[in-house]
All heavy atoms as an XYZ file, in Angstrom:
849
protein
N     -16.670     -8.444     11.683
C     -15.628     -7.625     11.029
C     -15.510     -8.051      9.578
O     -15.522     -9.200      9.254
C     -14.297     -7.839     11.787
C     -13.255     -6.822     11.411
S     -11.712     -7.096     12.359
C     -12.071     -6.111     13.796
N     -15.415     -7.077      8.673
C     -15.316     -7.378      7.265
C     -13.885     -7.799      6.947
O     -12.922     -7.457      7.614
C     -15.716     -6.185      6.431
O     -14.828     -5.127      6.719
C     -17.145     -5.799      6.689
N     -13.757     -8.502      5.849
C     -12.415     -8.923      5.421
C     -11.608     -7.776      4.817
O     -10.408     -7.837      4.770
C     -12.537    -10.071      4.382
N     -12.268     -6.760      4.412
C     -11.573     -5.677      3.707
C     -12.217     -4.340      4.111
O     -13.413     -4.216      4.188
C     -11.722     -5.902      2.195
C     -10.731     -5.238      1.366
C     -10.872     -5.705     -0.049
O     -10.284     -6.735     -0.403
O     -11.548     -5.025     -0.842
N     -11.410     -3.341      4.356
C     -11.894     -1.967      4.524
C     -11.903     -1.315      3.150
O     -10.881     -1.294      2.495
C     -10.928     -1.237      5.497
O     -10.906     -1.938      6.692
C     -11.453      0.158      5.760
N     -13.052     -0.809      2.736
C     -13.096     -0.272      1.388
C     -13.537      1.189      1.394
O     -14.225      1.654      2.289
C     -14.124     -1.069      0.515
O     -15.408     -1.026      1.147
C     -13.715     -2.500      0.389
N     -13.148      1.851      0.357
C     -13.629      3.214      0.072
C     -13.920      3.240     -1.377
O     -13.662      2.280     -2.105
C     -12.529      4.273      0.401
O     -11.377      3.972     -0.325
C     -12.201      4.275      1.898
N     -14.461      4.359     -1.869
C     -14.871      4.440     -3.262
C     -13.771      4.268     -4.283
O     -13.968      3.684     -5.311
N     -12.594      4.818     -4.020
C     -11.483      4.732     -4.965
C     -10.199      4.824     -4.170
O     -10.178      4.932     -2.951
C     -11.569      5.846     -5.997
C     -11.539      7.205     -5.365
O     -11.694      7.364     -4.102
O     -11.314      8.175     -6.025
N      -9.096      4.771     -4.898
C      -7.800      4.869     -4.240
C      -7.320      3.501     -3.732
O      -7.868      2.468     -4.104
N      -6.357      3.515     -2.877
C      -5.772      2.303     -2.313
C      -6.664      1.796     -1.208
O      -7.253      2.542     -0.455
C      -4.383      2.600     -1.734
C      -3.782      1.389     -1.058
C      -3.426      3.066     -2.842
N      -6.782      0.450     -1.134
C      -7.530     -0.224     -0.095
C      -6.589     -0.942      0.844
O      -5.600     -1.529      0.361
C      -8.506     -1.210     -0.697
C      -9.403     -0.721     -1.831
C     -10.260     -1.833     -2.373
C     -10.310      0.404     -1.308
N      -6.849     -0.932      2.119
C      -6.011     -1.641      3.099
C      -6.935     -2.673      3.786
O      -7.979     -2.297      4.373
C      -5.483     -0.619      4.136
C      -4.362     -1.087      5.029
C      -3.088     -1.397      4.211
C      -4.044     -0.040      6.046
N      -6.571     -3.937      3.730
C      -7.375     -4.964      4.377
C      -7.261     -4.876      5.884
O      -6.322     -4.212      6.419
C      -6.964     -6.380      3.964
O      -5.611     -6.599      4.441
C      -7.030     -6.585      2.453
N      -8.160     -5.491      6.598
C      -8.108     -5.474      8.090
C      -6.805     -6.072      8.572
O      -6.217     -5.576      9.528
C      -9.319     -6.237      8.643
C     -10.623     -5.481      8.452
O     -10.578     -4.263      8.144
O     -11.680     -6.113      8.607
N      -6.394     -7.166      7.920
C      -5.103     -7.825      8.335
C      -3.941     -6.872      8.197
O      -3.060     -6.805      9.067
C      -4.900     -9.083      7.524
N      -3.912     -6.131      7.063
C      -2.784     -5.222      6.837
C      -2.873     -4.039      7.853
O      -1.864     -3.619      8.371
C      -2.838     -4.696      5.405
N      -4.079     -3.530      8.087
C      -4.220     -2.419      9.032
C      -3.755     -2.857     10.433
O      -3.055     -2.089     11.139
C      -5.674     -1.974      9.037
N      -4.136     -4.059     10.811
C      -3.747     -4.538     12.146
C      -2.197     -4.674     12.237
O      -1.612     -4.340     13.276
C      -4.380     -5.905     12.427
O      -5.778     -5.768     12.550
N      -1.543     -5.205     11.190
C      -0.113     -5.352     11.220
C       0.582     -3.995     11.245
O       1.537     -3.847     11.982
C       0.328     -6.148      9.956
C       1.816     -6.468      9.929
C       2.259     -7.273     11.133
C       3.741     -7.632     11.047
N       4.144     -8.459     12.193
N       0.093     -3.028     10.474
C       0.676     -1.695     10.488
C       0.551     -1.061     11.858
O       1.538     -0.515     12.390
C       0.011     -0.785      9.422
C       0.475      0.674      9.582
C       0.381     -1.250      8.035
N      -0.640     -1.222     12.470
C      -0.813     -0.696     13.852
C       0.164     -1.323     14.825
O       0.743     -0.637     15.661
C      -2.274     -0.994     14.320
C      -3.299     -0.011     13.917
C      -4.612     -0.363     14.610
C      -5.734      0.471     14.117
N      -7.003      0.089     14.719
N       0.350     -2.649     14.704
C       1.243     -3.358     15.621
C       2.675     -2.871     15.409
O       3.434     -2.665     16.389
C       1.126     -4.870     15.399
N       3.090     -2.667     14.200
C       4.452     -2.195     13.910
C       4.652     -0.769     14.450
O       5.713     -0.479     15.039
C       4.743     -2.234     12.399
C       4.837     -3.626     11.767
C       4.879     -3.503     10.240
C       6.085     -4.319     12.254
N       3.679      0.067     14.256
C       3.797      1.440     14.771
C       3.808      1.483     16.296
O       4.554      2.262     16.899
C       2.646      2.308     14.214
C       2.735      2.616     12.738
C       1.501      3.384     12.284
C       3.992      3.396     12.378
N       2.993      0.653     16.921
C       2.981      0.591     18.388
C       4.296      0.111     18.922
O       4.792      0.585     19.922
C       1.819     -0.307     18.898
C       0.481      0.374     18.738
C      -0.689     -0.604     19.029
O      -0.459     -1.758     19.462
O      -1.808     -0.216     18.778
N       4.893     -0.896     18.250
C       6.202     -1.441     18.666
C       7.308     -0.321     18.578
O       8.178     -0.327     19.360
C       6.554     -2.654     17.804
N       7.139      0.529     17.581
C       8.094      1.621     17.427
C       7.780      2.818     18.289
O       8.615      3.721     18.467
C       8.137      2.085     15.946
C       8.740      1.063     15.024
C      10.184      0.812     15.226
O      10.927      1.851     15.439
O      10.643     -0.350     15.180
N       6.565      2.863     18.832
C       6.122      4.025     19.632
C       5.965      5.276     18.776
O       6.170      6.366     19.248
N       5.549      5.066     17.509
C       5.438      6.188     16.581
C       4.055      6.282     15.995
O       3.751      5.736     14.977
C       6.444      6.007     15.399
C       7.902      6.002     15.772
C       8.416      7.372     16.142
N       8.144      8.380     15.167
C       9.024      8.790     14.181
N      10.183      8.169     14.094
N       8.699      9.750     13.376
N       3.184      7.002     16.653
C       1.829      7.209     16.165
C       1.770      8.342     15.132
O       0.722      8.578     14.555
C       0.873      7.495     17.310
C       0.712      6.277     18.261
C      -0.230      6.560     19.378
O      -0.947      7.591     19.318
O      -0.317      5.743     20.292
N       2.893      9.008     14.914
C       2.908     10.141     13.994
C       3.196      9.708     12.535
O       3.192     10.530     11.638
C       3.965     11.144     14.420
C       5.378     10.546     14.456
O       5.531      9.387     14.851
O       6.328     11.251     14.066
N       3.454      8.405     12.316
C       3.803      7.927     10.995
C       2.589      7.454     10.233
O       1.647      6.957     10.787
C       4.808      6.821     11.085
C       6.167      7.153     11.712
C       7.030      5.907     11.810
C       6.882      8.243     10.962
N       2.713      7.578      8.939
C       1.661      7.022      8.032
C       2.329      5.942      7.130
O       3.530      5.920      7.041
C       1.010      8.044      7.106
O       2.074      8.653      6.355
C       0.264      9.101      7.914
N       1.526      5.079      6.534
C       2.037      4.097      5.575
C       1.984      4.766      4.214
O       0.914      5.094      3.704
C       1.162      2.849      5.627
C       1.614      1.765      4.655
C       2.978      1.200      5.078
C       0.580      0.630      4.657
N       3.139      4.948      3.571
C       3.189      5.600      2.260
C       3.415      4.509      1.239
O       4.288      3.648      1.358
C       4.297      6.607      2.158
C       4.350      7.350      0.834
C       5.364      8.452      0.803
N       4.937      9.594      1.607
C       4.121     10.557      1.181
N       3.654     10.535     -0.037
N       3.856     11.571      1.973
N       2.607      4.522      0.162
C       2.814      3.617     -0.983
C       3.026      4.483     -2.243
O       2.325      5.464     -2.437
C       1.630      2.661     -1.159
C       1.844      1.765     -2.368
C       0.296      3.373     -1.243
C       0.895      0.594     -2.485
N       4.048      4.097     -2.978
C       4.381      4.861     -4.180
C       4.813      3.910     -5.272
O       5.168      2.773     -5.041
C       5.539      5.795     -3.887
N       4.640      4.382     -6.505
C       5.122      3.660     -7.663
C       6.328      4.429     -8.181
O       6.275      5.634     -8.367
C       4.033      3.596     -8.782
C       4.536      2.972    -10.006
C       2.805      2.861     -8.244
N       7.448      3.702     -8.366
C       8.700      4.284     -8.774
C       9.201      3.588    -10.066
O       8.915      2.426    -10.263
C       9.760      4.128     -7.700
C       9.432      4.806     -6.399
C       9.458      6.328     -6.485
O      10.217      6.878     -7.237
N       8.574      6.973     -5.729
N       9.947      4.316    -10.917
C      10.531      3.677    -12.081
C      11.545      2.612    -11.636
O      12.195      2.732    -10.627
C      11.302      4.825    -12.777
C      10.730      6.078    -12.206
C      10.255      5.753    -10.820
N      11.579      1.479    -12.402
C      12.534      0.476    -12.110
C      11.958     -0.917    -12.321
O      10.755     -1.102    -12.587
N      12.769     -1.923    -12.195
C      12.311     -3.306    -12.401
C      12.112     -3.604    -13.871
O      12.209     -2.770    -14.719
N      11.837     -4.879    -14.161
C      11.713     -5.329    -15.547
C      10.439     -4.819    -16.202
O      10.317     -4.730    -17.394
C      11.804     -6.841    -15.668
S      10.490     -7.704    -14.821
N       9.450     -4.417    -15.366
C       8.189     -3.945    -15.904
C       8.207     -2.448    -16.125
O       7.268     -1.893    -16.675
C       7.039     -4.312    -14.975
O       7.190     -3.616    -13.711
N       9.250     -1.755    -15.637
C       9.333     -0.341    -15.786
C       8.848      0.406    -14.557
O       9.105      1.579    -14.353
N       8.066     -0.261    -13.680
C       7.603      0.336    -12.424
C       7.679     -0.641    -11.275
O       7.496     -1.859    -11.500
C       6.129      0.804    -12.590
C       5.880      1.934    -13.570
C       4.364      2.136    -13.776
C       6.502      3.238    -13.076
N       7.956     -0.161    -10.114
C       7.940     -1.020     -8.919
C       7.293     -0.268     -7.745
O       7.216      0.965     -7.770
C       9.370     -1.483     -8.566
C      10.303     -0.352     -8.196
C      11.730     -0.835     -7.971
N      12.628      0.234     -7.802
C      12.860      0.910     -6.686
N      12.253      0.523     -5.585
N      13.736      1.914     -6.613
N       6.854     -1.048     -6.759
C       6.175     -0.449     -5.600
C       7.193     -0.100     -4.493
O       8.158     -0.816     -4.328
C       5.191     -1.421     -5.011
C       4.068     -1.858     -5.912
C       4.055     -3.131     -6.461
C       3.134     -0.952     -6.276
C       3.050     -3.501     -7.299
C       2.062     -1.321     -7.147
C       2.065     -2.606     -7.660
O       1.062     -2.951     -8.505
N       6.883      0.932     -3.766
C       7.605      1.239     -2.519
C       6.541      1.384     -1.441
O       5.530      2.020     -1.645
C       8.357      2.570     -2.648
C       9.602      2.485     -3.462
C      10.421      3.763     -3.326
O       9.910      4.830     -3.193
N      11.744      3.617     -3.359
N       6.810      0.730     -0.335
C       5.865      0.718      0.824
C       6.730      0.985      2.050
O       7.617      0.162      2.374
C       5.196     -0.682      0.897
C       3.956     -0.858      1.741
C       2.791     -0.040      1.192
C       3.565     -2.315      1.787
N       6.479      2.110      2.718
C       7.294      2.458      3.878
C       6.565      3.433      4.769
O       5.552      4.051      4.399
C       8.639      3.094      3.416
C       8.491      4.316      2.524
C       8.536      5.604      3.058
C       8.315      4.220      1.184
C       8.437      6.708      2.247
C       8.220      5.291      0.336
C       8.256      6.550      0.891
N       7.039      3.547      6.016
C       6.481      4.511      6.964
C       7.098      5.869      6.698
O       8.273      5.991      6.390
C       6.782      4.083      8.422
C       6.030      2.837      8.839
C       6.703      1.732      9.294
C       4.642      2.783      8.741
C       6.023      0.605      9.654
C       3.963      1.623      9.091
C       4.642      0.550      9.563
N       6.251      6.892      6.836
C       6.679      8.243      6.535
C       6.068      9.246      7.484
O       4.922      9.050      7.872
C       6.263      8.580      5.067
C       7.088      9.723      4.459
O       7.933     10.302      5.159
O       6.875     10.001      3.289
N       6.814     10.281      7.833
C       6.255     11.359      8.665
C       6.125     12.663      7.848
O       5.730     13.656      8.406
C       7.131     11.613      9.892
C       8.538     12.009      9.570
O       8.908     12.079      8.364
O       9.299     12.301     10.511
N       6.393     12.585      6.530
C       6.263     13.736      5.694
C       4.878     13.927      5.152
O       4.153     12.967      5.002
C       7.244     13.657      4.503
C       8.705     13.587      4.886
C       9.558     13.280      3.690
N       9.152     12.029      3.063
C       9.319     11.715      1.801
N       9.841     12.552      0.960
N       8.899     10.562      1.293
N       4.572     15.165      4.799
C       3.348     15.466      4.090
C       3.718     16.262      2.855
O       4.291     17.352      2.920
C       2.412     16.285      4.976
O       1.234     16.604      4.304
N       3.489     15.635      1.675
C       3.876     16.286      0.411
C       2.701     16.951     -0.221
O       1.546     16.483     -0.098
C       4.515     15.224     -0.492
C       5.716     14.434      0.061
C       6.110     13.373     -0.907
C       6.837     15.336      0.392
N       2.938     17.976     -1.012
C       1.917     18.663     -1.733
C       1.203     17.704     -2.716
O       1.892     17.022     -3.468
C       2.510     19.819     -2.494
C       1.464     20.686     -3.135
O       0.377     20.910     -2.529
O       1.695     21.191     -4.287
N      -0.101     17.610     -2.620
C      -0.863     16.784     -3.502
C      -1.066     15.325     -3.033
O      -1.656     14.511     -3.690
N      -0.605     14.986     -1.773
C      -0.793     13.683     -1.207
C      -2.258     13.331     -1.090
O      -3.106     14.177     -0.813
C      -0.230     13.608      0.205
C       1.286     13.306      0.220
O       1.843     13.005     -0.848
O       1.863     13.385      1.290
N      -2.571     12.059     -1.393
C      -3.920     11.531     -1.216
C      -3.832     10.737      0.110
O      -3.051      9.769      0.188
C      -4.337     10.615     -2.377
C      -5.698     10.013     -2.116
C      -4.310     11.409     -3.688
N      -4.621     11.104      1.079
C      -4.551     10.475      2.395
C      -5.871      9.818      2.713
O      -6.934     10.383      2.549
C      -4.230     11.502      3.496
C      -2.937     12.266      3.128
C      -4.133     10.842      4.858
C      -2.684     13.492      3.959
N      -5.787      8.527      3.183
C      -6.996      7.771      3.576
C      -6.758      7.188      4.958
O      -5.594      6.888      5.309
C      -7.301      6.678      2.589
C      -7.724      7.216      1.242
C      -8.224      6.115      0.365
C      -8.754      6.726     -0.913
N     -10.148      6.495     -1.092
N      -7.791      6.973      5.692
C      -7.698      6.395      7.026
C      -8.374      5.031      7.048
O      -9.529      4.899      6.609
C      -8.392      7.325      8.056
C      -8.162      6.819      9.451
O      -7.166      7.161     10.058
O      -9.051      6.041      9.925
N      -7.668      4.040      7.537
C      -8.214      2.675      7.673
C      -8.025      2.267      9.113
O      -6.920      1.906      9.539
C      -7.485      1.710      6.736
C      -7.676      2.013      5.302
C      -6.794      2.849      4.633
C      -8.716      1.479      4.572
C      -6.949      3.173      3.319
C      -8.888      1.757      3.240
C      -8.013      2.605      2.609
N      -9.104      2.345      9.899
C      -9.094      1.974     11.291
C      -7.951      2.615     12.079
O      -7.234      1.964     12.860
C      -9.010      0.424     11.429
C     -10.232     -0.276     10.833
C     -10.145     -1.784     11.022
O      -9.561     -2.246     11.994
O     -10.719     -2.513     10.179
N      -7.762      3.887     11.828
C      -6.747      4.649     12.520
C      -5.371      4.587     11.858
O      -4.416      5.221     12.364
N      -5.205      3.869     10.781
C      -3.959      3.811     10.022
C      -4.042      4.740      8.833
O      -4.910      4.586      7.976
C      -3.671      2.378      9.567
C      -2.412      2.347      8.666
C      -3.517      1.414     10.759
N      -3.152      5.711      8.767
C      -3.126      6.597      7.639
C      -2.349      5.998      6.502
O      -1.237      5.535      6.649
N      -2.960      6.013      5.283
C      -2.311      5.507      4.088
C      -2.211      6.705      3.134
O      -3.174      7.311      2.807
C      -3.079      4.345      3.425
C      -2.407      3.918      2.117
C      -3.213      3.207      4.371
N      -0.963      6.973      2.714
C      -0.645      8.138      1.884
C      -0.092      7.709      0.542
O       0.736      6.811      0.470
C       0.363      9.025      2.594
C       0.706     10.251      1.776
C      -0.128      9.465      3.973
N      -0.618      8.364     -0.489
C      -0.132      8.124     -1.869
C       0.190      9.485     -2.451
O      -0.633     10.390     -2.376
C      -1.203      7.435     -2.724
O      -1.656      6.259     -2.058
C      -0.679      7.031     -4.095
N       1.347      9.590     -3.102
C       1.650     10.892     -3.720
C       0.838     11.024     -5.009
O       0.338     10.077     -5.559
C       3.183     10.971     -4.046
C       3.597      9.952     -5.071
O       3.523     10.295     -6.283
O       4.064      8.885     -4.669
N       0.712     12.271     -5.490
C      -0.212     12.555     -6.582
C       0.241     11.889     -7.892
O      -0.605     11.606     -8.740
C      -0.398     14.041     -6.766
C       0.836     14.762     -7.220
C       0.596     16.232     -7.365
N       1.856     16.947     -7.577
C       2.006     18.226     -7.398
N       0.980     18.955     -6.964
N       3.156     18.790     -7.636
N       1.547     11.594     -8.037
C       1.987     11.006     -9.274
C       1.689      9.485     -9.308
O       1.455      8.896    -10.329
C       3.501     11.204     -9.446
C       3.896     12.683     -9.579
S       3.156     13.486    -11.014
C       4.174     12.807    -12.313
N       1.713      8.849     -8.100
C       1.473      7.393     -7.977
C       0.010      7.068     -7.941
O      -0.382      5.967     -8.313
C       2.189      6.869     -6.747
O       3.569      7.040     -6.796
N      -0.816      7.991     -7.451
C      -2.224      7.702     -7.190
C      -2.945      7.091     -8.379
O      -3.698      6.122     -8.225
C      -2.916      8.971     -6.698
N      -2.777      7.575     -9.607
C      -3.514      6.993    -10.758
C      -3.186      5.525    -10.988
O      -3.973      4.718    -11.416
C      -3.110      7.854    -11.970
C      -2.651      9.116    -11.401
C      -2.067      8.791    -10.047
N      -1.882      5.145    -10.706
C      -1.456      3.790    -10.925
C      -1.940      2.833     -9.813
O      -1.959      1.629     -9.976
C       0.068      3.690    -10.943
C       0.711      4.388    -12.075
C       1.360      5.610    -11.918
C       0.670      3.853    -13.393
C       1.921      6.272    -13.004
C       1.255      4.469    -14.460
C       1.893      5.668    -14.248
O       2.453      6.303    -15.324
N      -2.376      3.432     -8.679
C      -2.744      2.615     -7.522
C      -4.218      2.606     -7.204
O      -4.682      2.007     -6.247
C      -1.946      3.131     -6.297
C      -0.445      2.919     -6.400
C       0.286      3.742     -5.354
C      -0.104      1.458     -6.281
N      -5.005      3.307     -8.024
C      -6.464      3.356     -7.785
C      -7.089      1.964     -7.819
O      -6.917      1.265     -8.834
C      -7.125      4.283     -8.830
O      -8.518      4.356     -8.527
N      -7.660      1.542     -6.756
C      -8.308      0.229     -6.658
C      -7.352     -0.886     -6.217
O      -7.710     -2.022     -6.067
N      -6.030     -0.549     -5.993
C      -5.095     -1.544     -5.500
C      -5.396     -1.908     -4.051
O      -5.801     -1.046     -3.266
C      -3.676     -1.031     -5.643
N      -5.220     -3.148     -3.696
C      -5.469     -3.634     -2.343
C      -4.147     -4.064     -1.719
O      -3.418     -4.883     -2.272
C      -6.469     -4.812     -2.390
O      -7.663     -4.401     -2.978
C      -6.727     -5.323     -0.944
N      -3.866     -3.512     -0.531
C      -2.723     -3.916      0.250
C      -3.194     -4.902      1.317
O      -4.116     -4.608      2.061
C      -2.068     -2.732      0.937
C      -1.624     -1.675     -0.119
C      -0.813     -3.208      1.739
C      -1.146     -0.388      0.475
N      -2.585     -6.078      1.378
C      -2.937     -7.120      2.357
C      -1.686     -7.524      3.097
O      -0.558     -7.212      2.663
C      -3.584     -8.310      1.609
C      -4.317     -9.218      2.560
O      -4.476     -8.909      3.752
O      -4.744    -10.317      2.106
N      -1.867     -8.237      4.204
C      -0.728     -8.810      4.922
C      -1.003    -10.292      5.014
O      -2.054    -10.720      5.514
C      -0.560     -8.161      6.305
C       0.629     -8.709      7.033
C       1.890     -8.287      6.718
C       0.507     -9.709      7.997
C       3.024     -8.796      7.305
C       1.603    -10.232      8.647
C       2.869     -9.761      8.317
N      -0.023    -11.084      4.596
C      -0.164    -12.539      4.654
C       0.898    -13.077      5.629
O       2.019    -12.583      5.728
C      -0.029    -13.243      3.295
C      -1.180    -12.848      2.395
C       1.289    -12.899      2.640
N       0.499    -14.089      6.372
C       1.411    -14.713      7.326
C       1.186    -16.211      7.301
O       0.324    -16.748      7.960
C       1.180    -14.154      8.736
C       2.228    -14.620      9.749
O       3.164    -15.325      9.363
O       2.109    -14.265     10.903
N       1.903    -16.891      6.411
C       1.759    -18.358      6.248
C       3.174    -18.969      6.360
O       4.169    -18.263      6.449
C       1.177    -18.695      4.869
O       2.109    -18.294      3.836
C      -0.150    -18.027      4.641
N       3.231    -20.252      6.300
C       4.481    -20.979      6.344
C       5.344    -20.597      5.164
O       6.565    -20.443      5.267
C       4.280    -22.497      6.381
C       3.635    -22.885      7.718
C       5.577    -23.270      6.170
C       3.191    -24.332      7.774
N       4.727    -20.380      3.989
C       5.449    -20.114      2.811
C       5.860    -18.648      2.612
O       6.849    -18.355      1.968
C       4.585    -20.547      1.580
C       4.252    -22.007      1.580
C       3.018    -22.300      0.709
O       2.261    -21.400      0.419
O       2.883    -23.466      0.314
N       5.071    -17.768      3.205
C       5.285    -16.341      2.950
C       4.781    -15.480      4.073
O       3.736    -15.764      4.652
C       4.554    -15.994      1.626
C       4.714    -14.553      1.181
C       4.025    -14.339     -0.126
C       4.197    -12.940     -0.621
N       3.503    -12.662     -1.888
N       5.543    -14.421      4.352
C       5.083    -13.432      5.343
C       5.396    -12.059      4.793
O       6.531    -11.821      4.348
C       5.688    -13.614      6.702
C       5.218    -12.591      7.708
C       5.883    -12.697      9.079
O       7.064    -12.970      9.152
N       5.125    -12.472     10.121
N       4.431    -11.211      4.778
C       4.680     -9.831      4.319
C       3.478     -9.204      3.715
O       2.405     -9.775      3.611
N       3.683     -7.950      3.303
C       2.610     -7.193      2.635
C       2.543     -7.532      1.202
O       3.609     -7.802      0.546
C       2.882     -5.687      2.793
C       2.661     -5.210      4.177
C       3.768     -5.079      5.042
C       1.411     -4.927      4.675
C       3.578     -4.657      6.383
C       1.233     -4.476      5.969
C       2.306     -4.357      6.820
N       1.379     -7.685      0.650
C       1.160     -7.944     -0.765
C       0.310     -6.837     -1.376
O      -0.473     -6.214     -0.663
C       0.433     -9.287     -1.009
O      -0.876     -9.226     -0.438
C       1.253    -10.453     -0.395
N       0.486     -6.623     -2.654
C      -0.287     -5.592     -3.352
C      -0.970     -6.225     -4.550
O      -0.313     -6.791     -5.432
C       0.622     -4.396     -3.794
C       1.269     -3.765     -2.562
C      -0.232     -3.393     -4.569
C       2.339     -2.752     -2.924
N      -2.268     -6.174     -4.552
C      -3.063     -6.688     -5.715
C      -3.559     -5.441     -6.449
O      -4.370     -4.679     -5.929
C      -4.242     -7.520     -5.179
C      -5.124     -8.043     -6.328
O      -4.625     -8.108     -7.491
O      -6.273     -8.425     -6.064
N      -3.011     -5.254     -7.663
C      -3.319     -4.026     -8.393
C      -4.014     -4.347     -9.714
O      -3.414     -4.920    -10.599
C      -2.022     -3.262     -8.631
C      -2.286     -1.884     -9.167
O      -3.362     -1.573     -9.650
N      -1.276     -1.026     -9.085
N      -5.294     -3.956     -9.871
C      -5.999     -4.230    -11.125
C      -5.460     -3.391    -12.293
O      -5.767     -3.714    -13.448
C      -7.435     -3.788    -10.799
C      -7.327     -2.795     -9.697
C      -6.123     -3.241     -8.894
N      -4.636     -2.420    -12.034
C      -4.045     -1.605    -13.107
C      -2.846     -2.315    -13.741
O      -2.407     -1.862    -14.789
C      -3.583     -0.239    -12.562
C      -4.716      0.532    -11.980
O      -5.729      0.801    -12.642
N      -4.627      0.916    -10.705
N      -2.325     -3.314    -13.140
C      -1.232     -4.103    -13.686
C      -1.813     -5.097    -14.658
O      -2.477     -6.031    -14.260
C      -0.410     -4.772    -12.576
N      -1.571     -4.888    -15.933
C      -2.260     -5.724    -16.951
C      -1.397     -6.852    -17.498
O      -1.884     -7.720    -18.159
C      -2.669     -4.824    -18.165
O      -1.502     -4.142    -18.653
C      -3.689     -3.795    -17.735
N      -0.148     -6.869    -17.191
C       0.735     -7.930    -17.630
C       1.646     -8.319    -16.501
O       1.640     -7.726    -15.445
N       2.476     -9.337    -16.720
C       3.432     -9.691    -15.703
C       4.711    -10.201    -16.345
O       4.759    -10.531    -17.532
C       2.840    -10.781    -14.794
O       2.597    -11.947    -15.537
N       5.737    -10.204    -15.538
C       7.017    -10.761    -15.947
C       7.588    -11.483    -14.740
O       6.969    -11.535    -13.681
C       7.944     -9.671    -16.469
S       8.346     -8.388    -15.257
N       8.783    -12.000    -14.813
C       9.347    -12.805    -13.744
C       9.485    -12.058    -12.412
O       9.424    -12.649    -11.376
C      10.686    -13.375    -14.162
N       9.628    -10.753    -12.462
C       9.903    -10.057    -11.230
C       8.823     -9.086    -10.791
O       8.987     -8.272     -9.879
C      11.239     -9.287    -11.326
S      11.220     -8.015    -12.585
N       7.682     -9.066    -11.431
C       6.620     -8.151    -11.003
C       5.606     -7.928    -12.057
O       5.516     -8.658    -13.031
N       4.769     -6.921    -11.837
C       3.678     -6.618    -12.740
C       4.016     -5.491    -13.699
O       4.772     -4.578    -13.339
C       2.431     -6.212    -11.974
C       1.916     -7.357    -11.147
O       1.973     -8.485    -11.599
O       1.397     -7.105    -10.044
N       3.494     -5.520    -14.890
C       3.672     -4.450    -15.849
C       2.445     -3.546    -15.871
O       1.316     -3.998    -15.672
C       3.838     -5.024    -17.277
O       5.087     -5.665    -17.388
N       2.685     -2.286    -16.113
C       1.611     -1.306    -16.223
C       1.528     -0.834    -17.691
O       2.555     -0.621    -18.306
C       1.902     -0.099    -15.339
C       1.857     -0.398    -13.864
C       2.933     -0.973    -13.230
C       0.717     -0.075    -13.131
C       2.905     -1.238    -11.898
C       0.674     -0.386    -11.770
C       1.756     -0.931    -11.140
N       0.316     -0.685    -18.153
C       0.170     -0.169    -19.537
C      -0.788      1.037    -19.516
O      -1.663      1.100    -18.725
C      -0.409     -1.231    -20.454
C       0.492     -2.406    -20.627
N       1.618     -2.365    -21.381
C       0.474     -3.668    -20.061
C       2.234     -3.553    -21.321
N       1.514     -4.332    -20.534
């Protein structure tokens, strides 16, 4: 098994993240949901991430499948997230989803800046 599920462009979901999303959806009994990632105004950098389960389909959505997990990005957020990798970490120090985004060129105390 590879460490990362990749496609040519757009958001990437690692195997660890895909497995965690599957487990969460199975626990909820909701196979109809997708993982939506969006970039919203806010935070000290001017933009922040939103990561949540969604059953909506919006006009212009970019949809990708990672081992049966649907990942959806709205058309406004997609350019900011091209090449971004979503991972899931579970260590003593930290547990949760992380986003590594090559489009974030700077940083501040509370997140990444986009230029």
